[in-house]
C-alpha positions as CSV (number, residue, x, y, z in Angstrom):
1,M,22.1,99.6,-37.6
2,S,24.9,98.8,-35.1
3,Q,24.5,100.0,-31.5
4,P,27.6,102.3,-31.7
5,K,26.1,104.0,-34.8
6,R,22.7,104.2,-33.2
7,W,24.1,105.9,-30.0
8,H,26.1,108.2,-32.2
9,T,22.9,109.3,-33.8
10,V,21.2,109.7,-30.3
11,A,24.2,111.8,-29.1
12,A,24.1,114.0,-32.2
13,L,20.3,114.5,-32.0
14,G,20.4,115.1,-28.2
15,T,23.1,117.7,-28.5
16,A,21.3,119.4,-31.4
17,Q,18.1,119.4,-29.4
18,T,19.9,121.0,-26.4
19,L,20.9,123.8,-28.8
20,A,17.4,124.1,-30.3
21,W,15.6,124.3,-26.9
22,A,18.2,126.6,-25.3
23,S,18.0,129.1,-28.2
24,S,14.2,129.2,-28.4
25,Y,12.1,127.9,-25.5
26,Y,14.6,129.0,-22.9
27,L,15.7,132.3,-24.6
28,P,13.0,134.7,-23.3
29,A,13.6,133.9,-19.6
30,M,17.1,135.6,-19.8
31,L,16.7,138.1,-22.6
32,A,13.1,139.3,-22.4
33,A,13.9,142.1,-19.9
34,P,16.8,143.6,-21.8
35,M,14.9,143.3,-25.1
36,A,11.9,145.2,-23.6
37,R,14.1,147.9,-22.2
38,E,15.9,148.7,-25.4
39,L,12.9,148.4,-27.6
40,G,10.7,150.5,-25.3
41,I,8.0,147.9,-24.7
42,S,6.9,145.9,-21.8
43,T,8.3,142.6,-20.8
44,P,4.9,140.9,-21.2
45,T,4.9,142.0,-24.8
46,V,8.1,140.0,-25.4
47,F,6.4,137.0,-23.9
48,L,3.4,137.6,-26.0
49,A,5.6,137.4,-29.1
50,F,7.0,134.2,-27.7
51,S,3.5,132.8,-27.3
52,L,2.8,133.6,-30.9
53,A,5.9,131.5,-31.8
54,L,4.4,128.6,-29.9
55,I,1.1,128.9,-31.8
56,V,3.0,129.0,-35.1
57,S,4.9,125.9,-34.1
58,A,1.7,124.1,-33.5
59,L,0.5,124.9,-37.0
60,V,3.9,123.9,-38.5
61,G,4.2,120.6,-36.5
62,P,1.9,118.4,-38.7
63,I,3.5,119.6,-41.9
64,A,7.0,118.9,-40.5
65,G,5.8,115.5,-39.3
66,R,4.5,114.5,-42.8
67,A,7.8,115.6,-44.3
68,I,9.8,113.5,-41.8
69,D,7.5,110.5,-42.6
70,H,8.4,110.9,-46.3
71,W,12.0,112.1,-46.3
72,G,13.3,111.3,-42.9
73,G,14.5,113.6,-40.1
74,R,17.8,114.7,-41.6
75,P,16.6,117.2,-44.3
76,V,13.8,118.6,-42.0
77,L,16.1,119.2,-39.1
78,L,18.8,120.7,-41.3
79,A,16.3,123.1,-42.7
80,T,15.2,124.1,-39.2
81,N,18.9,125.0,-38.3
82,I,18.9,127.5,-41.2
83,V,15.5,128.9,-40.2
84,F,16.5,129.1,-36.5
85,A,19.7,131.0,-37.6
86,V,17.7,133.4,-39.8
87,G,15.1,134.1,-37.1
88,L,17.6,134.6,-34.3
89,A,19.8,136.9,-36.5
90,Y,16.7,138.9,-37.4
91,L,15.7,139.1,-33.8
92,G,19.1,140.6,-33.1
93,M,18.4,143.4,-35.6
94,V,14.8,144.3,-34.8
95,Q,14.1,148.0,-33.9
96,G,10.5,147.8,-32.7
97,P,7.6,145.6,-31.7
98,V,6.6,144.7,-35.3
99,G,10.0,143.3,-36.1
100,L,10.0,141.5,-32.7
101,F,6.8,139.6,-33.6
102,V,8.0,138.8,-37.1
103,A,11.3,137.4,-35.7
104,W,9.4,135.2,-33.3
105,V,7.1,134.0,-36.1
106,V,10.2,132.8,-38.0
107,I,11.6,131.2,-34.9
108,G,8.2,129.5,-34.3
109,I,8.4,128.0,-37.8
110,A,11.8,126.5,-36.8
111,M,10.4,125.3,-33.5
112,G,7.5,123.5,-35.2
113,G,10.0,121.4,-37.2
114,G,13.0,121.3,-34.9
115,L,12.1,120.4,-31.3
116,Y,11.3,117.1,-29.6
117,E,8.4,116.0,-31.8
118,A,10.6,116.3,-34.9
119,A,13.5,114.5,-33.2
120,F,11.2,111.7,-32.0
121,S,9.8,111.3,-35.5
122,A,13.3,111.2,-36.9
123,L,14.2,108.3,-34.6
124,V,11.0,106.4,-35.3
125,R,11.6,106.9,-39.0
126,L,15.0,105.3,-38.5
127,Y,14.3,102.6,-36.0
128,G,10.5,101.9,-36.1
129,N,9.1,100.3,-33.0
130,D,12.5,99.9,-31.5
131,S,12.9,103.6,-30.7
132,R,12.0,103.8,-27.0
133,N,15.5,103.8,-25.6
134,A,16.7,106.2,-28.3
135,I,13.9,108.7,-27.5
136,T,14.8,108.4,-23.8
137,G,18.5,109.0,-24.7
138,I,17.9,112.3,-26.5
139,T,15.7,113.6,-23.6
140,L,18.4,112.7,-21.1
141,I,20.9,114.9,-23.1
142,A,18.5,117.7,-23.9
143,G,17.2,117.8,-20.4
144,F,20.2,120.1,-19.7
145,A,19.0,122.7,-22.2
146,S,18.1,125.2,-19.5
147,T,21.2,124.3,-17.5
148,V,23.3,125.2,-20.6
149,G,21.1,127.8,-22.2
150,W,20.3,130.2,-19.3
151,P,23.9,130.8,-18.2
152,L,25.2,131.0,-21.8
153,S,22.5,133.5,-22.7
154,T,23.3,135.5,-19.6
155,L,27.0,135.4,-20.4
156,M,26.6,136.5,-24.0
157,D,24.2,139.3,-22.9
158,A,26.7,140.5,-20.3
159,Q,29.6,140.5,-22.9
160,F,27.8,141.5,-26.1
161,G,24.3,142.6,-25.2
162,W,21.1,140.8,-26.0
163,R,21.5,141.4,-29.7
164,G,25.0,139.8,-29.6
165,A,23.4,136.8,-27.7
166,C,20.9,136.3,-30.5
167,F,23.7,136.5,-33.1
168,G,25.7,134.0,-31.1
169,W,22.8,131.5,-31.0
170,A,22.3,132.0,-34.7
171,A,25.9,131.2,-35.4
172,M,25.8,128.1,-33.2
173,H,22.9,126.7,-35.2
174,L,25.1,127.0,-38.4
175,L,28.4,125.9,-36.8
176,I,27.2,123.3,-34.3
177,G,23.6,122.3,-34.9
178,F,23.8,121.9,-38.7
179,P,26.8,119.5,-38.7
180,L,25.2,117.5,-35.9
181,N,22.0,117.0,-37.8
182,W,24.0,116.4,-41.0
183,S,25.4,113.3,-39.3
184,I,22.0,111.7,-38.9
185,P,21.8,108.7,-41.3
186,R,20.1,109.2,-44.7
187,I,17.1,107.1,-45.4
188,A,15.1,106.2,-48.5
189,S,11.9,108.3,-49.2
190,N,9.4,105.6,-48.3
191,P,7.4,104.6,-45.2
192,P,9.4,102.8,-42.5
193,A,9.0,99.0,-42.3
194,T,7.9,97.4,-39.1
195,N,10.8,96.8,-36.8
196,T,10.8,93.1,-35.8
197,G,13.2,93.8,-33.0
198,A,10.8,95.9,-31.0
199,H,11.0,95.7,-27.3
200,P,8.2,93.4,-26.1
201,A,6.8,96.2,-23.9
202,I,6.0,98.4,-26.9
203,A,5.6,95.9,-29.7
204,T,2.5,96.8,-31.7
205,K,0.8,95.2,-34.7
206,V,1.2,97.6,-37.6
207,A,-0.9,97.4,-40.7
208,A,0.7,97.5,-44.2
209,Q,-0.8,101.0,-44.6
210,P,-0.4,103.8,-42.0
211,A,-2.5,102.9,-39.0
212,R,-5.3,105.3,-38.2
213,P,-6.0,105.6,-34.5
214,S,-9.6,105.9,-33.5
215,P,-10.8,109.4,-32.8
216,L,-11.4,108.5,-29.1
217,A,-7.9,107.1,-28.6
218,A,-6.3,110.1,-30.4
219,G,-8.5,112.6,-28.6
220,L,-7.6,111.1,-25.2
221,L,-3.9,111.2,-25.9
222,A,-4.1,114.8,-27.3
223,F,-5.9,115.8,-24.1
224,V,-3.2,114.2,-21.9
225,F,-0.4,116.0,-23.8
226,A,-2.2,119.3,-23.7
227,V,-3.0,119.5,-20.0
228,T,0.4,118.1,-18.9
229,W,2.2,120.7,-21.1
230,F,0.0,123.4,-19.6
231,T,1.1,122.4,-16.1
232,S,4.8,122.0,-17.2
233,T,4.9,125.5,-18.8
234,A,3.0,127.1,-15.9
235,M,5.5,125.7,-13.4
236,A,8.5,126.7,-15.5
237,T,7.2,130.3,-15.6
238,H,5.8,130.7,-12.1
239,L,7.4,128.2,-9.8
240,P,9.4,130.7,-7.6
241,Q,6.4,132.9,-7.2
242,L,4.2,129.9,-6.4
243,L,6.7,128.7,-3.7
244,Q,6.8,132.1,-2.2
245,A,3.0,132.1,-2.0
246,S,3.3,128.9,-0.1
247,G,5.4,130.6,2.5
248,A,9.0,130.2,1.2
249,S,11.4,133.1,1.1
250,L,12.7,134.2,-2.3
251,A,16.1,132.6,-1.8
252,V,14.6,129.3,-0.7
253,A,12.1,129.4,-3.6
254,V,14.9,129.9,-6.1
255,G,17.0,127.1,-4.5
256,I,14.1,124.7,-4.4
257,G,13.2,125.6,-8.0
258,A,16.6,124.5,-9.1
259,L,15.8,121.0,-8.0
260,V,13.3,120.5,-10.8
261,G,16.0,120.1,-13.5
262,P,17.9,117.3,-11.7
263,A,14.6,115.7,-10.8
264,Q,13.6,115.6,-14.5
265,V,16.8,113.9,-15.4
266,A,16.3,111.5,-12.5
267,G,12.8,110.7,-13.8
268,R,14.3,110.0,-17.3
269,L,17.0,107.8,-15.8
270,L,14.2,105.9,-14.0
271,E,12.4,105.5,-17.4
272,F,15.6,104.4,-19.1
273,G,16.3,101.8,-16.3
274,F,13.4,100.2,-14.5
275,L,10.4,101.6,-16.3
276,R,11.5,100.6,-19.8
277,R,10.5,97.0,-18.7
278,V,6.9,98.0,-18.6
279,H,4.5,99.4,-21.1
280,P,4.9,103.2,-21.5
281,L,1.2,103.6,-20.7
282,L,1.9,102.4,-17.2
283,S,4.9,104.8,-16.7
284,A,2.8,107.7,-18.1
285,R,0.0,106.9,-15.7
286,L,2.4,107.0,-12.7
287,A,4.0,110.2,-14.0
288,T,0.6,112.1,-14.2
289,L,0.1,111.4,-10.5
290,A,3.4,112.9,-9.5
291,H,2.4,116.5,-9.7
292,P,-1.0,116.1,-8.0
293,L,0.6,114.2,-5.2
294,G,3.4,116.8,-4.7
295,A,0.9,119.7,-5.0
296,T,-1.4,118.1,-2.4
297,V,1.5,117.7,0.1
298,L,2.5,121.3,-0.5
299,L,-1.0,122.7,0.0
300,I,-1.4,120.7,3.2
301,F,2.0,121.2,4.8
302,G,3.3,124.4,3.2
303,A,6.8,125.6,2.6
304,P,8.6,123.0,4.8
305,V,7.8,120.3,2.2
306,A,8.3,122.5,-0.9
307,A,11.4,120.4,-2.0
308,V,9.2,117.3,-2.1
309,F,6.8,119.1,-4.4
310,A,9.7,120.2,-6.7
311,L,11.2,116.7,-6.9
312,L,7.9,115.0,-7.6
313,H,6.8,117.5,-10.2
314,G,10.2,117.4,-11.9
315,A,10.4,113.6,-12.0
316,G,6.9,113.3,-13.3
317,N,7.5,115.9,-15.9
318,G,10.7,114.2,-17.1
319,I,8.9,110.9,-17.6
320,L,6.0,112.6,-19.4
321,T,8.4,114.2,-21.8
322,I,9.5,110.8,-22.9
323,A,5.9,109.6,-23.0
324,K,5.1,112.2,-25.6
325,G,7.3,110.3,-27.9
326,T,6.8,106.7,-26.8
327,L,3.1,106.5,-26.2
328,P,2.0,107.3,-29.8
329,L,4.5,104.7,-31.0
330,A,3.4,102.1,-28.5
331,L,-0.3,102.7,-29.1
332,F,-0.5,103.3,-32.8
333,G,2.8,102.0,-34.3
334,P,5.5,103.7,-36.4
335,Q,3.5,104.1,-39.7
336,G,2.6,107.8,-40.2
337,Y,4.2,108.6,-36.8
338,G,5.5,112.0,-37.8
339,A,2.2,113.5,-39.1
340,R,0.2,111.9,-36.2
341,Q,2.7,113.3,-33.7
342,G,2.3,116.8,-35.2
343,M,-1.4,116.6,-35.0
344,L,-1.5,115.3,-31.4
345,M,0.7,118.1,-30.2
346,V,-1.4,121.0,-31.7
347,P,-3.6,121.4,-28.6
348,A,-0.6,121.1,-26.3
349,R,1.3,123.9,-28.1
350,I,-1.8,126.1,-27.9
351,L,-2.3,125.5,-24.2
352,Q,1.4,125.9,-23.7
353,A,1.1,129.4,-25.3
354,I,-1.6,130.5,-22.9
355,A,-0.3,128.8,-19.7
356,P,1.9,131.6,-18.4
357,A,-0.8,134.2,-18.6
358,L,-3.7,132.0,-17.4
359,F,-1.9,130.4,-14.5
360,G,-0.4,133.8,-13.5
361,L,-3.9,135.2,-13.2
362,C,-4.9,132.2,-11.0
363,L,-1.8,132.7,-8.9
364,E,-2.6,136.3,-8.4
365,R,-6.2,135.6,-7.4
366,W,-5.8,132.4,-5.3
367,G,-2.1,132.3,-4.3
368,A,-0.9,128.8,-3.7
369,G,-4.5,127.7,-4.2
370,A,-3.8,127.9,-7.9
371,L,-2.3,124.4,-7.5
372,W,-5.8,123.0,-7.2
373,L,-6.1,123.8,-10.9
374,S,-2.9,122.0,-11.9
375,T,-3.8,119.1,-9.5
376,A,-7.2,118.7,-11.2
377,L,-5.6,118.7,-14.6
378,G,-3.2,116.0,-13.6
379,L,-5.9,113.8,-12.2
380,M,-7.9,114.3,-15.4
381,A,-4.9,113.3,-17.4
382,F,-4.6,110.2,-15.3
383,G,-8.2,109.4,-15.8
384,A,-7.8,109.8,-19.6
385,L,-4.9,107.4,-19.6
386,M,-6.9,104.9,-17.5
387,L,-9.5,104.9,-20.3
388,M,-6.8,104.2,-22.9
389,P,-6.3,100.6,-24.0
390,K,-2.7,99.5,-24.6
391,N,-3.1,98.7,-28.3
392,H,-5.9,100.8,-29.6
393,V,-5.3,100.9,-33.4
394,D,-8.0,101.3,-35.9
395,A,-6.4,100.2,-39.2
396,R,-9.6,100.3,-41.2
397,E,-9.3,102.0,-44.6
């Protein structure tokens, strides 16, 4: 496929992913409070429903991955646009907590087949081993999901209420997301061939049948994804409160928290530029150290270096987002990538669901000392990656 066509696909997927993330993962931050007020429930109940959606997405992920392995990403992503639209429209009509949970279950089904893991699998199904730059490309675009989603949700809530915002997001899935995913190239319903044009940094020997990673290699990678997503979600939920516990004022904490998004994009640009010359295992190892380093500096020196922590955490998190797509490809090859990716992410989705509540309890009990938990998890992830060989593929039948 020509480079212009490839980058058209990346642009379409990246924009569709921006919509998918903005209307699901980043939705409760802006709309949970007005939802709770009108429905007569507590705000934590809304986040509990969202956590249920994350667990549902973990269960759906392997199924969606197998479907992408067989049919390609186009039909699966198109289906998720419809399911997103149905779930969001129903969310806009709910009248009580039962309907709220049902709506988020439907949205969770769409999340399981419509977020990064599915997009990464779609790219690998199209381009095989030569997918690293394309994966980086869609994360660069979708890295602005919160930048777009939070203000847009706030604007629609102010103009039309939270129900109108849900209807607006549902309409965008049908009018914007569906045509974008429709533009993804069709592929035959058979396993992808090995791409002989793979970048030498990620070239991997692929068996004629889908490669089966050893339980140790798969377990290490699933552990890394789980603990890093726990930290990422915990910081996304509690960063302003954490910075205040470190001695920063509310205004300073909010301002410094805003640095995380640009730092994530900067980390992805670094991956797209310099780090693409090295094996993704090395870039992932470096990225897992970024949060522990920043947290240690913050714990020692306090609020005056809070910006250093935010920048290091954001850059590391940005690179790790890419690693979730490129590491399984580099280590295990493209055969059976979708199903494997879905299975690898099940523990991550579950820990992601409990991260806000668990880290919140730690923050309430230990204040800024809660960072020792995330620091320990980051170092454990680094240790797991140090135990991972570059090409650990068990292709035995």
